[in-house]
Backbone atoms as SQL, in Angstrom:
CREATE TABLE atoms (id INTEGER PRIMARY KEY, chain TEXT, resi INTEGER, resn TEXT, atom TEXT, x REAL, y REAL, z REAL);
INSERT INTO atoms VALUES
  (1, 'A', 1, 'MET', 'N', -4.244, 36.414, -12.374),
  (2, 'A', 1, 'MET', 'CA', -4.464, 36.418, -10.939),
  (3, 'A', 1, 'MET', 'C', -4.406, 34.976, -10.425),
  (4, 'A', 2, 'ARG', 'N', -3.714, 34.770, -9.357),
  (5, 'A', 2, 'ARG', 'CA', -3.524, 33.444, -8.806),
  (6, 'A', 2, 'ARG', 'C', -4.441, 33.237, -7.609),
  (7, 'A', 3, 'PHE', 'N', -5.144, 32.116, -7.615),
  (8, 'A', 3, 'PHE', 'CA', -6.048, 31.790, -6.515),
  (9, 'A', 3, 'PHE', 'C', -5.238, 31.202, -5.361),
  (10, 'A', 4, 'VAL', 'N', -5.407, 31.768, -4.194),
  (11, 'A', 4, 'VAL', 'CA', -4.681, 31.312, -3.010),
  (12, 'A', 4, 'VAL', 'C', -5.609, 30.425, -2.194),
  (13, 'A', 5, 'GLN', 'N', -5.163, 29.194, -1.949),
  (14, 'A', 5, 'GLN', 'CA', -5.993, 28.312, -1.138),
  (15, 'A', 5, 'GLN', 'C', -5.244, 27.907, 0.125),
  (16, 'A', 6, 'LEU', 'N', -5.972, 27.875, 1.196),
  (17, 'A', 6, 'LEU', 'CA', -5.403, 27.477, 2.477),
  (18, 'A', 6, 'LEU', 'C', -5.471, 25.957, 2.580),
  (19, 'A', 7, 'LEU', 'N', -4.385, 25.348, 3.030),
  (20, 'A', 7, 'LEU', 'CA', -4.323, 23.901, 3.139),
  (21, 'A', 7, 'LEU', 'C', -4.061, 23.472, 4.574),
  (22, 'A', 8, 'TYR', 'N', -4.558, 22.293, 4.889),
  (23, 'A', 8, 'TYR', 'CA', -4.280, 21.628, 6.160),
  (24, 'A', 8, 'TYR', 'C', -3.565, 20.326, 5.807),
  (25, 'A', 9, 'MET', 'N', -2.389, 20.098, 6.369),
  (26, 'A', 9, 'MET', 'CA', -1.633, 18.894, 6.050),
  (27, 'A', 9, 'MET', 'C', -1.205, 18.196, 7.334),
  (28, 'A', 10, 'GLU', 'N', -1.349, 16.878, 7.320),
  (29, 'A', 10, 'GLU', 'CA', -0.970, 16.058, 8.455),
  (30, 'A', 10, 'GLU', 'C', 0.243, 15.220, 8.054),
  (31, 'A', 11, 'LEU', 'N', 1.294, 15.280, 8.865),
  (32, 'A', 11, 'LEU', 'CA', 2.538, 14.567, 8.577),
  (33, 'A', 11, 'LEU', 'C', 2.856, 13.594, 9.707),
  (34, 'A', 12, 'ARG', 'N', 3.551, 12.526, 9.358),
  (35, 'A', 12, 'ARG', 'CA', 4.057, 11.620, 10.387),
  (36, 'A', 12, 'ARG', 'C', 5.575, 11.753, 10.415),
  (37, 'A', 13, 'ILE', 'N', 6.106, 12.124, 11.574),
  (38, 'A', 13, 'ILE', 'CA', 7.540, 12.285, 11.786),
  (39, 'A', 13, 'ILE', 'C', 7.883, 11.573, 13.091),
  (40, 'A', 14, 'ASN', 'N', 8.943, 10.790, 13.090),
  (41, 'A', 14, 'ASN', 'CA', 9.353, 10.095, 14.305),
  (42, 'A', 14, 'ASN', 'C', 9.898, 11.110, 15.313),
  (43, 'A', 15, 'ILE', 'N', 9.177, 11.280, 16.423),
  (44, 'A', 15, 'ILE', 'CA', 9.561, 12.227, 17.475),
  (45, 'A', 15, 'ILE', 'C', 9.928, 11.405, 18.708),
  (46, 'A', 16, 'ASP', 'N', 11.244, 11.263, 18.952),
  (47, 'A', 16, 'ASP', 'CA', 11.715, 10.392, 20.027),
  (48, 'A', 16, 'ASP', 'C', 11.716, 11.058, 21.396),
  (49, 'A', 17, 'CYS', 'N', 12.103, 12.328, 21.438),
  (50, 'A', 17, 'CYS', 'CA', 12.319, 12.968, 22.740),
  (51, 'A', 17, 'CYS', 'C', 11.862, 14.426, 22.686),
  (52, 'A', 18, 'ASN', 'N', 11.974, 15.108, 23.819),
  (53, 'A', 18, 'ASN', 'CA', 11.593, 16.517, 23.881),
  (54, 'A', 18, 'ASN', 'C', 12.501, 17.385, 23.022),
  (55, 'A', 19, 'GLY', 'N', 13.759, 17.004, 22.894),
  (56, 'A', 19, 'GLY', 'CA', 14.691, 17.750, 22.046),
  (57, 'A', 19, 'GLY', 'C', 14.262, 17.709, 20.588),
  (58, 'A', 20, 'CYS', 'N', 13.813, 16.544, 20.134),
  (59, 'A', 20, 'CYS', 'CA', 13.314, 16.413, 18.754),
  (60, 'A', 20, 'CYS', 'C', 12.083, 17.298, 18.557),
  (61, 'A', 21, 'CYS', 'N', 11.204, 17.290, 19.530),
  (62, 'A', 21, 'CYS', 'CA', 9.979, 18.088, 19.460),
  (63, 'A', 21, 'CYS', 'C', 10.319, 19.577, 19.394),
  (64, 'A', 22, 'ARG', 'N', 11.265, 20.017, 20.219),
  (65, 'A', 22, 'ARG', 'CA', 11.690, 21.425, 20.210),
  (66, 'A', 22, 'ARG', 'C', 12.304, 21.807, 18.873),
  (67, 'A', 23, 'ARG', 'N', 13.141, 20.925, 18.328),
  (68, 'A', 23, 'ARG', 'CA', 13.798, 21.210, 17.052),
  (69, 'A', 23, 'ARG', 'C', 12.771, 21.330, 15.924),
  (70, 'A', 24, 'ILE', 'N', 11.793, 20.430, 15.900),
  (71, 'A', 24, 'ILE', 'CA', 10.741, 20.482, 14.880),
  (72, 'A', 24, 'ILE', 'C', 9.937, 21.765, 15.028),
  (73, 'A', 25, 'ARG', 'N', 9.599, 22.139, 16.268),
  (74, 'A', 25, 'ARG', 'CA', 8.820, 23.359, 16.498),
  (75, 'A', 25, 'ARG', 'C', 9.577, 24.595, 16.018),
  (76, 'A', 26, 'ARG', 'N', 10.882, 24.675, 16.310),
  (77, 'A', 26, 'ARG', 'CA', 11.684, 25.818, 15.851),
  (78, 'A', 26, 'ARG', 'C', 11.730, 25.894, 14.330),
  (79, 'A', 27, 'ILE', 'N', 11.864, 24.759, 13.678),
  (80, 'A', 27, 'ILE', 'CA', 11.902, 24.726, 12.212),
  (81, 'A', 27, 'ILE', 'C', 10.569, 25.193, 11.640),
  (82, 'A', 28, 'LEU', 'N', 9.459, 24.725, 12.217),
  (83, 'A', 28, 'LEU', 'CA', 8.135, 25.110, 11.718),
  (84, 'A', 28, 'LEU', 'C', 7.870, 26.598, 11.933),
  (85, 'A', 29, 'LEU', 'N', 8.324, 27.147, 13.050),
  (86, 'A', 29, 'LEU', 'CA', 8.101, 28.567, 13.324),
  (87, 'A', 29, 'LEU', 'C', 8.854, 29.466, 12.343),
  (88, 'A', 30, 'LYS', 'N', 9.972, 28.999, 11.815),
  (89, 'A', 30, 'LYS', 'CA', 10.752, 29.799, 10.878),
  (90, 'A', 30, 'LYS', 'C', 10.201, 29.763, 9.454),
  (91, 'A', 31, 'MET', 'N', 9.297, 28.829, 9.152),
  (92, 'A', 31, 'MET', 'CA', 8.754, 28.712, 7.798),
  (93, 'A', 31, 'MET', 'C', 7.637, 29.730, 7.612),
  (94, 'A', 32, 'LYS', 'N', 7.825, 30.649, 6.688),
  (95, 'A', 32, 'LYS', 'CA', 6.870, 31.737, 6.488),
  (96, 'A', 32, 'LYS', 'C', 5.574, 31.286, 5.823),
  (97, 'A', 33, 'GLU', 'N', 5.595, 30.151, 5.131),
  (98, 'A', 33, 'GLU', 'CA', 4.397, 29.665, 4.443),
  (99, 'A', 33, 'GLU', 'C', 3.343, 29.157, 5.419),
  (100, 'A', 34, 'LEU', 'N', 3.774, 28.754, 6.602),
  (101, 'A', 34, 'LEU', 'CA', 2.869, 28.146, 7.569),
  (102, 'A', 34, 'LEU', 'C', 2.277, 29.199, 8.492),
  (103, 'A', 35, 'GLU', 'N', 0.970, 29.122, 8.684),
  (104, 'A', 35, 'GLU', 'CA', 0.294, 30.051, 9.587),
  (105, 'A', 35, 'GLU', 'C', 0.178, 29.477, 10.993),
  (106, 'A', 36, 'ASN', 'N', 0.014, 28.159, 11.081),
  (107, 'A', 36, 'ASN', 'CA', -0.184, 27.529, 12.376),
  (108, 'A', 36, 'ASN', 'C', 0.305, 26.086, 12.302),
  (109, 'A', 37, 'HIS', 'N', 0.631, 25.504, 13.446),
  (110, 'A', 37, 'HIS', 'CA', 1.039, 24.106, 13.488),
  (111, 'A', 37, 'HIS', 'C', 0.652, 23.490, 14.827),
  (112, 'A', 38, 'MET', 'N', 0.602, 22.159, 14.842),
  (113, 'A', 38, 'MET', 'CA', 0.330, 21.422, 16.063),
  (114, 'A', 38, 'MET', 'C', 1.204, 20.171, 16.047),
  (115, 'A', 39, 'ILE', 'N', 1.885, 19.894, 17.138),
  (116, 'A', 39, 'ILE', 'CA', 2.753, 18.724, 17.235),
  (117, 'A', 39, 'ILE', 'C', 2.161, 17.779, 18.274),
  (118, 'A', 40, 'ASP', 'N', 1.865, 16.542, 17.858),
  (119, 'A', 40, 'ASP', 'CA', 1.356, 15.504, 18.754),
  (120, 'A', 40, 'ASP', 'C', 2.474, 14.478, 18.947),
  (121, 'A', 41, 'LYS', 'N', 3.201, 14.605, 20.042),
  (122, 'A', 41, 'LYS', 'CA', 4.386, 13.785, 20.274),
  (123, 'A', 41, 'LYS', 'C', 4.039, 12.307, 20.482),
  (124, 'A', 42, 'LYS', 'N', 2.936, 12.025, 21.136),
  (125, 'A', 42, 'LYS', 'CA', 2.567, 10.634, 21.430),
  (126, 'A', 42, 'LYS', 'C', 2.236, 9.847, 20.164),
  (127, 'A', 43, 'GLN', 'N', 1.604, 10.507, 19.198),
  (128, 'A', 43, 'GLN', 'CA', 1.221, 9.821, 17.960),
  (129, 'A', 43, 'GLN', 'C', 2.186, 10.100, 16.812),
  (130, 'A', 44, 'ASN', 'N', 3.308, 10.777, 17.088),
  (131, 'A', 44, 'ASN', 'CA', 4.301, 11.117, 16.055),
  (132, 'A', 44, 'ASN', 'C', 3.653, 11.837, 14.875),
  (133, 'A', 45, 'ARG', 'N', 2.821, 12.810, 15.178),
  (134, 'A', 45, 'ARG', 'CA', 2.058, 13.503, 14.151),
  (135, 'A', 45, 'ARG', 'C', 2.291, 15.006, 14.239),
  (136, 'A', 46, 'VAL', 'N', 2.432, 15.641, 13.071),
  (137, 'A', 46, 'VAL', 'CA', 2.578, 17.090, 12.982),
  (138, 'A', 46, 'VAL', 'C', 1.523, 17.586, 12.005),
  (139, 'A', 47, 'CYS', 'N', 0.715, 18.553, 12.425),
  (140, 'A', 47, 'CYS', 'CA', -0.306, 19.140, 11.562),
  (141, 'A', 47, 'CYS', 'C', 0.083, 20.588, 11.284),
  (142, 'A', 48, 'VAL', 'N', 0.023, 20.983, 10.012),
  (143, 'A', 48, 'VAL', 'CA', 0.365, 22.354, 9.634),
  (144, 'A', 48, 'VAL', 'C', -0.773, 22.948, 8.815),
  (145, 'A', 49, 'TYR', 'N', -0.893, 24.279, 8.873),
  (146, 'A', 49, 'TYR', 'CA', -1.963, 25.004, 8.210),
  (147, 'A', 49, 'TYR', 'C', -1.368, 26.246, 7.577),
  (148, 'A', 50, 'GLY', 'N', -1.726, 26.511, 6.318),
  (149, 'A', 50, 'GLY', 'CA', -1.228, 27.712, 5.652),
  (150, 'A', 50, 'GLY', 'C', -1.369, 27.617, 4.148),
  (151, 'A', 51, 'VAL', 'N', -0.677, 28.512, 3.457),
  (152, 'A', 51, 'VAL', 'CA', -0.678, 28.550, 1.995),
  (153, 'A', 51, 'VAL', 'C', 0.671, 28.006, 1.541),
  (154, 'A', 52, 'PHE', 'N', 0.678, 26.783, 0.986),
  (155, 'A', 52, 'PHE', 'CA', 1.934, 26.140, 0.621),
  (156, 'A', 52, 'PHE', 'C', 1.694, 25.015, -0.376),
  (157, 'A', 53, 'ASP', 'N', 2.794, 24.519, -0.946),
  (158, 'A', 53, 'ASP', 'CA', 2.779, 23.322, -1.778),
  (159, 'A', 53, 'ASP', 'C', 3.139, 22.151, -0.858),
  (160, 'A', 54, 'PRO', 'N', 2.255, 21.164, -0.689),
  (161, 'A', 54, 'PRO', 'CA', 2.495, 20.099, 0.287),
  (162, 'A', 54, 'PRO', 'C', 3.814, 19.344, 0.090),
  (163, 'A', 55, 'ALA', 'N', 4.132, 18.976, -1.134),
  (164, 'A', 55, 'ALA', 'CA', 5.366, 18.220, -1.375),
  (165, 'A', 55, 'ALA', 'C', 6.594, 19.060, -1.040),
  (166, 'A', 56, 'GLU', 'N', 6.544, 20.337, -1.388),
  (167, 'A', 56, 'GLU', 'CA', 7.673, 21.235, -1.130),
  (168, 'A', 56, 'GLU', 'C', 7.915, 21.409, 0.372),
  (169, 'A', 57, 'ILE', 'N', 6.852, 21.577, 1.132),
  (170, 'A', 57, 'ILE', 'CA', 6.976, 21.736, 2.587),
  (171, 'A', 57, 'ILE', 'C', 7.501, 20.448, 3.222),
  (172, 'A', 58, 'ALA', 'N', 6.999, 19.291, 2.775),
  (173, 'A', 58, 'ALA', 'CA', 7.463, 18.015, 3.323),
  (174, 'A', 58, 'ALA', 'C', 8.957, 17.825, 3.058),
  (175, 'A', 59, 'ILE', 'N', 9.419, 18.192, 1.870),
  (176, 'A', 59, 'ILE', 'CA', 10.841, 18.070, 1.537),
  (177, 'A', 59, 'ILE', 'C', 11.674, 19.024, 2.391),
  (178, 'A', 60, 'LYS', 'N', 11.197, 20.266, 2.569),
  (179, 'A', 60, 'LYS', 'CA', 11.919, 21.236, 3.406),
  (180, 'A', 60, 'LYS', 'C', 12.055, 20.725, 4.838),
  (181, 'A', 61, 'ILE', 'N', 10.955, 20.212, 5.390),
  (182, 'A', 61, 'ILE', 'CA', 10.975, 19.708, 6.761),
  (183, 'A', 61, 'ILE', 'C', 11.920, 18.510, 6.861),
  (184, 'A', 62, 'ARG', 'N', 11.867, 17.609, 5.872),
  (185, 'A', 62, 'ARG', 'CA', 12.729, 16.417, 5.890),
  (186, 'A', 62, 'ARG', 'C', 14.205, 16.800, 5.872),
  (187, 'A', 63, 'LYS', 'N', 14.558, 17.777, 5.054),
  (188, 'A', 63, 'LYS', 'CA', 15.958, 18.199, 4.962),
  (189, 'A', 63, 'LYS', 'C', 16.440, 18.849, 6.255),
  (190, 'A', 64, 'LYS', 'N', 15.586, 19.645, 6.880),
  (191, 'A', 64, 'LYS', 'CA', 15.999, 20.365, 8.085),
  (192, 'A', 64, 'LYS', 'C', 15.990, 19.479, 9.328),
  (193, 'A', 65, 'VAL', 'N', 15.010, 18.583, 9.426),
  (194, 'A', 65, 'VAL', 'CA', 14.889, 17.723, 10.600),
  (195, 'A', 65, 'VAL', 'C', 15.803, 16.499, 10.472),
  (196, 'A', 66, 'ARG', 'N', 16.129, 16.127, 9.249),
  (197, 'A', 66, 'ARG', 'CA', 16.928, 14.937, 8.940),
  (198, 'A', 66, 'ARG', 'C', 16.254, 13.671, 9.452),
  (199, 'A', 67, 'ARG', 'N', 14.951, 13.605, 9.227),
  (200, 'A', 67, 'ARG', 'CA', 14.156, 12.428, 9.574),
  (201, 'A', 67, 'ARG', 'C', 13.171, 12.155, 8.448),
  (202, 'A', 68, 'ARG', 'N', 12.684, 10.934, 8.418),
  (203, 'A', 68, 'ARG', 'CA', 11.701, 10.567, 7.406),
  (204, 'A', 68, 'ARG', 'C', 10.380, 11.274, 7.694),
  (205, 'A', 69, 'VAL', 'N', 9.787, 11.839, 6.659),
  (206, 'A', 69, 'VAL', 'CA', 8.522, 12.566, 6.784),
  (207, 'A', 69, 'VAL', 'C', 7.517, 11.936, 5.831),
  (208, 'A', 70, 'GLU', 'N', 6.368, 11.533, 6.359),
  (209, 'A', 70, 'GLU', 'CA', 5.303, 10.962, 5.531),
  (210, 'A', 70, 'GLU', 'C', 4.113, 11.907, 5.533),
  (211, 'A', 71, 'ILE', 'N', 3.577, 12.183, 4.350),
  (212, 'A', 71, 'ILE', 'CA', 2.355, 12.985, 4.250),
  (213, 'A', 71, 'ILE', 'C', 1.180, 12.039, 4.462),
  (214, 'A', 72, 'MET', 'N', 0.435, 12.246, 5.528),
  (215, 'A', 72, 'MET', 'CA', -0.702, 11.386, 5.851),
  (216, 'A', 72, 'MET', 'C', -1.988, 11.880, 5.195),
  (217, 'A', 73, 'ASP', 'N', -2.194, 13.202, 5.208),
  (218, 'A', 73, 'ASP', 'CA', -3.452, 13.752, 4.705),
  (219, 'A', 73, 'ASP', 'C', -3.245, 15.209, 4.311),
  (220, 'A', 74, 'VAL', 'N', -3.895, 15.609, 3.213),
  (221, 'A', 74, 'VAL', 'CA', -3.889, 17.009, 2.788),
  (222, 'A', 74, 'VAL', 'C', -5.333, 17.383, 2.480),
  (223, 'A', 75, 'GLN', 'N', -5.799, 18.465, 3.078),
  (224, 'A', 75, 'GLN', 'CA', -7.170, 18.926, 2.846),
  (225, 'A', 75, 'GLN', 'C', -7.165, 20.410, 2.546),
  (226, 'A', 76, 'GLU', 'N', -8.089, 20.810, 1.690),
  (227, 'A', 76, 'GLU', 'CA', -8.271, 22.239, 1.433),
  (228, 'A', 76, 'GLU', 'C', -9.116, 22.797, 2.567),
  (229, 'A', 77, 'PHE', 'N', -8.663, 23.895, 3.146),
  (230, 'A', 77, 'PHE', 'CA', -9.376, 24.515, 4.259),
  (231, 'A', 77, 'PHE', 'C', -10.425, 25.451, 3.687),
  (232, 'A', 78, 'LYS', 'N', -11.672, 25.228, 4.043),
  (233, 'A', 78, 'LYS', 'CA', -12.761, 26.050, 3.511),
  (234, 'A', 78, 'LYS', 'C', -13.190, 27.066, 4.548),
  (235, 'A', 79, 'GLN', 'N', -13.212, 28.319, 4.127),
  (236, 'A', 79, 'GLN', 'CA', -13.653, 29.388, 5.018),
  (237, 'A', 79, 'GLN', 'C', -15.089, 29.754, 4.677),
  (238, 'A', 80, 'GLU', 'N', -15.891, 29.908, 5.700),
  (239, 'A', 80, 'GLU', 'CA', -17.275, 30.337, 5.510),
  (240, 'A', 80, 'GLU', 'C', -17.410, 31.767, 5.986),
  (241, 'A', 81, 'HIS', 'N', -18.069, 32.586, 5.212),
  (242, 'A', 81, 'HIS', 'CA', -18.226, 34.006, 5.561),
  (243, 'A', 81, 'HIS', 'C', -19.391, 34.199, 6.473);
């Protein structure tokens, strides 16, 4: 049996314009591993939440967006009952 853990990951991606922001949002919405995301255009930051491998998701985003992606922070999301 495999333990499923929810992760929160913060990425830095250079977001120059509204078109870049739209393209990143469309790419994130198509990724089935991600449950939720938040894009902060002013700080060039993208936060994602879901069940995934952080390095794998960063590589997928980098290939699709064709921009440099830096992993800033990864945290395990703890649920309280």
